[in-house]
C-alpha positions as CSV (number, residue, x, y, z in Angstrom):
1,M,-7.7,15.5,57.2
2,A,-6.6,15.5,60.9
3,D,-10.2,14.6,61.9
4,E,-10.1,11.6,59.5
5,N,-6.8,10.4,60.9
6,N,-8.2,10.7,64.5
7,L,-11.3,8.8,63.5
8,E,-9.3,6.1,61.9
9,A,-6.9,5.9,64.9
10,R,-9.9,5.8,67.3
11,K,-11.5,3.0,65.2
12,V,-8.3,0.9,65.3
13,L,-7.8,1.5,69.0
14,L,-11.4,0.6,69.8
15,G,-10.9,-2.7,68.0
16,Q,-7.7,-3.4,70.0
17,A,-9.5,-2.4,73.2
18,K,-12.4,-4.8,72.4
19,A,-9.9,-7.6,71.7
20,L,-8.3,-7.0,75.1
21,G,-11.7,-7.0,76.8
22,M,-11.3,-3.4,78.0
23,E,-14.2,-1.2,79.0
24,V,-13.8,2.1,77.1
25,D,-15.1,5.4,78.3
26,G,-16.5,7.3,75.4
27,R,-15.1,10.6,76.8
28,W,-11.5,9.4,76.4
29,S,-9.4,11.3,73.8
30,V,-7.5,9.3,71.1
31,D,-4.3,9.9,73.1
32,T,-5.8,8.6,76.4
33,L,-7.3,5.6,74.6
34,A,-3.9,4.8,73.1
35,E,-2.3,5.0,76.5
36,K,-4.9,2.7,78.1
37,V,-4.6,0.2,75.2
38,Q,-0.9,0.2,75.5
39,E,-1.1,-0.4,79.3
40,A,-3.5,-3.2,78.7
41,Q,-1.3,-4.8,76.1
42,E,1.7,-4.6,78.4
43,S,-0.3,-6.2,81.3
44,K,-1.5,-9.0,79.0
45,R,2.0,-9.6,77.8
46,D,3.4,-9.7,81.4
47,A,0.6,-12.1,82.4
48,D,1.3,-14.3,79.4
49,I,5.0,-14.5,80.2
50,A,4.2,-15.3,83.9
51,A,1.8,-18.1,82.8
52,I,4.4,-19.6,80.5
53,K,7.1,-19.5,83.2
54,A,4.7,-21.0,85.7
55,A,3.7,-23.8,83.3
56,S,7.4,-24.6,82.5
57,D,7.9,-28.3,83.5
58,T,9.8,-29.9,80.7
59,W,13.6,-29.7,80.2
60,V,14.8,-29.3,76.6
61,Y,18.2,-29.1,75.0
62,L,18.2,-26.4,72.4
63,L,19.5,-27.3,68.9
64,R,18.9,-23.7,67.7
65,D,18.5,-20.3,69.3
66,A,15.0,-19.9,70.7
67,F,12.6,-17.4,72.3
68,P,10.3,-19.2,74.8
69,V,8.9,-15.8,75.7
70,E,8.9,-12.6,73.8
71,D,12.1,-10.9,75.1
72,E,14.0,-13.8,76.4
73,K,16.5,-15.3,74.0
74,H,18.3,-18.6,74.7
75,L,21.2,-19.9,72.6
76,A,21.7,-23.2,71.0
77,G,23.3,-25.6,73.4
78,E,21.4,-24.4,76.5
79,T,19.1,-26.6,78.5
80,I,16.0,-24.7,79.6
81,K,12.6,-25.5,81.1
82,V,9.5,-24.9,78.9
83,P,5.8,-26.0,79.0
84,A,5.2,-29.5,77.6
85,D,3.2,-28.3,74.6
86,M,6.0,-25.9,73.6
87,A,8.5,-28.7,74.0
88,D,6.5,-31.0,71.8
89,R,6.2,-28.3,69.1
90,W,10.0,-27.6,69.3
91,Y,10.8,-31.3,69.0
92,E,8.6,-31.6,65.8
93,A,10.3,-28.4,64.4
94,G,13.8,-29.7,65.2
95,V,14.5,-26.8,67.5
96,A,15.1,-28.9,70.6
97,R,15.5,-32.4,71.9
98,P,14.6,-33.8,75.3
99,G,17.0,-32.5,77.9
100,K,18.0,-33.1,81.5
101,E,18.1,-30.7,84.4
102,P,21.6,-29.2,84.4
103,A,23.9,-30.1,87.2
104,E,24.7,-27.1,89.3
């Protein structure tokens, strides 16, 4: 039974590794493979967050609480900068309206 679980876990992890574009060493144990996949997922998430922040060029006024990136919550009433395509989606969904740069 444990071997079946390991085989299933390895199969799932190999699929995740492939989706992340990882090169997998066939000698890795399931635990090592899981660690490597988790590290790659965290790196990808960090790169995605950095890309969103770098592309943020449009000020929006939030009508509802929003998460422009995974772990970053902004409350309704805040004015924040987001990428233009995200701003357009939020306008259509009624989450935000065009905003102005806040006066410091």
